[in-house]
C-alpha positions in Angstrom: 14.3 38.1 14.3 11.3 40.4 14.3 12.9 42.6 17.0 15.8 43.3 14.7 13.4 44.2 11.9 11.6 46.6 14.2 14.9 48.2 15.2 15.7 48.7 11.6 12.3 50.1 10.7 11.9 52.2 13.8 15.0 52.1 16.0 13.6 54.7 18.4 10.8 52.4 19.6 12.3 48.9 19.9 13.9 47.9 23.2 15.8 44.7 23.8 13.6 42.1 25.3 10.4 44.0 24.6 9.6 43.0 21.0 7.7 39.9 19.7 9.4 36.6 20.2 9.0 33.2 18.6 7.9 30.7 21.1 6.8 27.1 20.9 3.4 27.9 22.5 1.7 28.2 19.2 2.6 25.6 16.6 0.6 27.1 13.7 -1.9 29.7 12.8 -3.8 31.0 9.8 -4.9 34.5 8.8 -7.0 35.6 5.7 -5.8 38.8 4.2 -8.8 40.8 3.0 -9.6 44.0 1.1 -13.1 45.0 2.1 -15.1 41.8 2.0 -12.9 40.2 -0.7 -10.3 37.6 0.3 -6.9 38.3 -1.2 -4.6 35.7 0.3 -3.8 33.3 3.2 -1.0 33.8 5.6 -0.1 30.7 7.6 2.6 29.8 10.2 3.5 26.2 10.6 6.6 24.2 11.2 8.5 27.4 12.1 7.8 28.8 8.6 5.5 31.5 7.3 3.6 30.9 4.0 1.6 33.3 1.9 -0.4 32.5 -1.1 -3.2 34.2 -3.0 -6.7 32.9 -2.8 -8.4 31.3 -5.9 -11.0 34.2 -5.7 -8.2 36.7 -6.1 -6.5 34.8 -8.9 -9.8 34.6 -10.7 -10.9 38.2 -10.3 -7.8 40.3 -9.5 -9.9 43.2 -8.2 -6.7 45.1 -7.2 -3.1 44.9 -8.2 -0.9 42.2 -6.6 0.9 43.2 -3.4 4.4 44.6 -4.0 6.0 42.0 -1.7 4.1 39.2 -3.5 4.1 40.1 -7.2 3.5 36.6 -8.6 0.0 35.5 -7.9 0.7 31.9 -8.8 3.6 31.5 -6.4 3.5 30.2 -2.8 5.8 32.4 -0.8 7.7 30.7 2.0 9.8 32.7 4.5 11.3 32.1 8.0 10.7 35.5 9.4 7.5 37.5 9.2 7.9 40.0 6.3 7.6 43.8 7.0 4.2 43.9 5.2 2.8 41.9 8.1 5.4 42.6 10.8 4.8 46.4 10.8 1.3 45.6 12.2 2.9 44.5 15.5 3.7 47.4 17.8 6.5 47.3 20.3 5.2 45.7 23.4 6.8 48.1 26.0 3.8 50.4 26.2 1.5 50.0 29.3 -1.6 49.6 27.1 0.0 46.9 25.0 1.4 45.1 28.1 -2.2 45.0 29.6 -3.7 43.7 26.4 -1.0 40.9 26.2 -1.5 40.0 29.9 -5.2 39.8 29.4 -4.7 37.5 26.5 -2.6 35.1 28.5 0.8 36.8 28.5 2.0 35.2 25.2 4.2 37.3 23.0 4.7 35.1 20.0 4.1 36.6 16.5 0.8 34.8 15.9 -0.6 36.0 19.2 0.6 39.6 18.6 -0.7 39.6 15.0 -4.1 38.4 16.4 -4.1 41.1 19.2 -2.8 44.1 17.3 -2.5 43.3 13.6 -6.0 42.7 12.3 -6.2 46.3 11.0 -3.3 48.7 10.1 -2.9 52.4 9.6 -0.2 51.5 7.0 -2.6 50.0 4.4 -6.3 49.3 3.8 -6.0 45.5 4.2 -7.4 43.5 7.1 -6.2 40.3 8.6 -8.8 37.8 9.9 -7.5 35.2 12.3 -9.1 31.9 11.5 -7.1 29.0 12.9 -4.9 28.6 16.0 -3.2 25.4 16.9 -1.6 25.2 20.4 0.6 22.5 21.9 
């Protein structure tokens, strides 16, 4: 689970019950990974599975090197847990500022909502995520 990943990456910040959770509130969602104005790939969550694949624009132009976590630009990557490249964009939610932001957004703490609230930009890398498609039950 993402909480365990956060504990491994930064054990001093993760607290039990305070990290992102998977909930059935959101069935699917879609993000575009961008570098400047150029689209690199698409991250989707559906059927309890994360999917990442490069865009046709990136495959055609390859304006930067492929991402280390996703070296084969022709492959569709499928994983059950959000990989660290994306998961590190989600902070622990036990900070008052984060709690207020989550509450203002409806109180949901699933990974898609948290990526949308906190993960669109990152200090860890120059890439941006653009949230483009939620699907709720």
